[in-house]
N, C-alpha and C positions, 0 to 999 in steps of 0.2 A: 617379699611382699607383705608378710605378716608383720615384720618389724616396722616397715613403712606405715602400715595401717595403725600400729600402736602409737606412732608419733602424733596422731591426730587427737589423742586423748591424754589427760594427765596420768603420770605414772609415779608410783612410789619408788623411792630409792631402795634397791635390793642388793645384798651382797652377791658376789660372783657365783657362789655355790647355789644360791636360790635361783638366780637367772638360768644357770645350767640345768637345774632340776625342772624348772618351768619349760625350758626349751625341749627337754627330753619328753615331758608329758605331751606337749603340743605335737611333737613329731610322732609319738605313738598314736595320738588321736587323729591326726590329719595326714599322716605319711602315705596312706593308701590312695589319696586323691591325686589325679593328674594336675600338673601345675596350672593349666589354663582354667580348670574348674575351680581350684582354690583361689585363683586370681579373680574369677567372676564373683565368688562369694565375698571376697574382701571388698570388691568394688560395690557390690550390692549393700553391704553393711555400711560402708562409708557414705553412700548416697542416701541412705535412710536417715530418718530424724533421730539417730541414736546419740545420746550424750555421754556414753561410756564405752570403753573398749570391749570388744567381744571376747567371749570364752571360746574354746574349741567347739563346744556344743552349739553355740550360736552359728558359727561358720558351717558346721556339719548340717544344721537345719537348712541352710541356704544351698549347700553344695550337693547334698545327697539326691535331691530330686533331679538335678542336672545329670549326675552320674548315672542314676537309674534310667533316665531317658536315653542317654547315650548307649548304655548296655542293652536296652530293649531294641533300639534301632540297629545296633551292630549284630545282635542275634537274628533279627528279622532279615537283614541284608544277607547274612550267611545262609539262612534257610533258603532264600530266593535264589542265591547263586549256587546252592548245592555244596557249600563249603562246610567244614567242621565248625561247630559252635565256638565263638571266640572265648578265650579264658578271661576271667575277671579276677581282680585282686580281691581278697577277702579282708574284711575289716577285723582287726584283732579285738578280742573281747576286752571290755573295760574292766577296771579293777572290781567294780561292784557286780560284774557278770561272771568273773572268773571263778 
C-alpha cells in the first residue's frame, strides 16, 4: 500500500541499495501498525491536497490517533467484560531517541 501511494508522486531514481535502506527505515517506523490502520493513513494522505509523497512521520501523524483510539476501546471493552487488558505493540525508539 505504501508503494502504491508513492506512485502518485514524482520519485527520484535511486540505486537498489538506497531503496533497500529506505524500505528498512519505513518498516522500522511503521511496522508496529496494523495493516488496516496504515491503509487508512495512506488513503487519508492521498485524499488530502498534498503535492508530495509522505514521510513515515506524516503517516504516523495520521495513523497514531486511530491506533490510540482502538487501544482505548479495546482496553475499555476488556474492563467491562472482566477480561485481562489486551497487549499492545510498542513503538520502537527512533534513532534520535535511542
